[in-house]
C-alpha positions as CSV (number, residue, x, y, z in Angstrom):
1,M,-8.8,0.5,-10.1
2,L,-6.1,-0.4,-12.6
3,D,-7.4,2.2,-15.1
4,G,-7.0,4.9,-12.5
5,A,-3.5,3.8,-11.4
6,E,-0.7,6.3,-11.5
7,E,2.1,5.2,-13.8
8,I,5.5,5.8,-12.3
9,G,8.5,4.4,-14.3
10,G,6.3,1.8,-16.0
11,V,4.7,0.7,-12.7
12,A,1.0,1.0,-12.0
13,V,0.8,2.5,-8.5
14,I,-2.5,2.3,-6.7
15,V,-2.9,4.3,-3.5
16,R,-6.5,4.1,-2.3
17,R,-8.7,4.4,0.8
18,M,-11.4,1.7,1.0
19,D,-13.2,2.2,4.3
20,G,-15.1,-0.6,5.9
21,L,-12.8,-3.4,4.8
22,E,-10.7,-5.6,7.1
23,A,-7.1,-6.6,6.5
24,A,-7.9,-9.9,4.8
25,Q,-10.3,-8.1,2.4
26,L,-7.6,-5.5,1.5
27,R,-5.1,-8.3,0.7
28,E,-7.8,-9.9,-1.4
29,V,-8.2,-6.6,-3.4
30,F,-4.5,-6.7,-4.2
31,D,-4.7,-10.3,-5.2
32,Q,-7.5,-9.5,-7.6
33,L,-5.5,-6.6,-9.0
34,K,-2.4,-8.9,-9.4
35,S,-4.5,-11.5,-11.2
36,R,-5.1,-8.9,-13.9
37,R,-1.6,-7.5,-13.9
38,Q,1.1,-9.9,-12.8
39,S,4.0,-7.5,-13.1
40,G,4.6,-3.8,-12.7
41,L,2.2,-3.3,-9.9
42,A,2.4,-1.7,-6.4
43,A,-0.4,-0.8,-4.1
44,V,-1.1,0.8,-0.8
45,L,-4.7,0.3,0.5
46,A,-6.1,1.8,3.6
47,S,-9.3,1.2,5.4
48,V,-11.0,2.7,8.5
49,H,-13.2,0.0,10.1
50,E,-14.7,0.3,13.6
51,G,-12.5,3.3,14.4
52,R,-9.2,1.5,13.5
53,V,-7.0,2.0,10.6
54,T,-5.7,-0.9,8.5
55,L,-3.0,-0.5,5.9
56,V,-1.8,-3.0,3.3
57,A,1.1,-2.5,1.0
58,A,2.0,-4.9,-1.7
59,A,4.1,-5.1,-4.9
60,T,4.8,-7.6,-7.6
61,P,8.2,-9.3,-7.5
62,D,9.6,-7.2,-10.4
63,V,8.7,-4.0,-8.5
64,V,10.3,-5.4,-5.3
65,A,13.5,-6.0,-7.4
66,R,13.4,-2.3,-8.3
67,G,13.6,-1.3,-4.6
68,V,10.1,-1.1,-3.4
69,A,9.8,-2.9,-0.1
70,A,6.2,-3.2,1.1
71,G,7.3,-3.7,4.7
72,D,9.2,-0.4,4.7
73,V,6.3,1.4,3.0
74,V,3.7,0.2,5.5
75,K,5.9,0.8,8.5
76,A,6.4,4.5,7.5
77,A,2.7,5.0,6.7
78,A,1.6,3.3,10.0
79,A,3.7,5.6,12.1
80,L,1.6,8.5,10.8
81,V,-1.7,6.9,11.9
82,G,-0.3,6.0,15.3
83,G,0.4,2.4,14.7
84,S,3.0,-0.1,13.6
85,G,3.3,-3.0,11.3
86,G,5.5,-4.8,8.9
87,G,5.8,-7.9,6.7
88,R,7.6,-9.2,3.7
89,K,9.0,-7.1,0.8
90,D,6.1,-8.1,-1.4
91,M,3.2,-7.8,1.1
92,A,2.9,-6.1,4.5
93,Q,0.2,-4.8,6.7
94,A,-0.2,-2.4,9.7
95,G,-2.7,-1.1,12.0
96,G,-3.2,2.3,13.5
97,K,-5.4,4.4,15.8
98,D,-5.8,7.8,14.1
99,P,-8.2,7.7,11.2
100,S,-7.8,11.5,10.7
101,K,-4.2,10.9,9.4
102,V,-5.1,8.2,6.7
103,Q,-4.6,10.6,3.7
104,E,-1.3,11.8,5.1
105,A,-0.2,8.1,5.5
106,L,-1.2,7.3,1.9
107,D,0.6,10.4,0.6
108,A,3.7,9.4,2.4
109,A,3.5,5.8,1.0
110,L,3.2,7.2,-2.5
111,L,6.2,9.4,-2.0
112,I,8.3,6.4,-0.7
113,I,7.3,4.2,-3.7
114,T,7.9,7.1,-6.1
115,K,11.4,7.7,-4.7
116,A,12.3,4.0,-4.9
117,L,11.1,3.7,-8.5
118,Q,12.9,6.9,-9.6
119,G,16.1,6.1,-7.7
């Protein structure tokens, strides 16, 4: 996944849909990515599992210091899938009810991260 990450201002940004995974598994995916890249990493992962949407947003501390707040990212994305959520600046999760809007939510999350890194 890191090889396919979009580089924005020196930060590897991963925005990916991984259906069938639960929230804990999505968080584990980020932890595995972070073990390979301890800085300059932000991710938004989405999954549709049993008809429900789960979103996890996370960022390494240096990316948080540049203005990317996972809680804000996931909250905005969750609104698009008919849900809510929140969390810390470095990791947050949300749930939603509308799987048809997952790509729209991921696109919005990418836009928020891009604006924060370019601002």
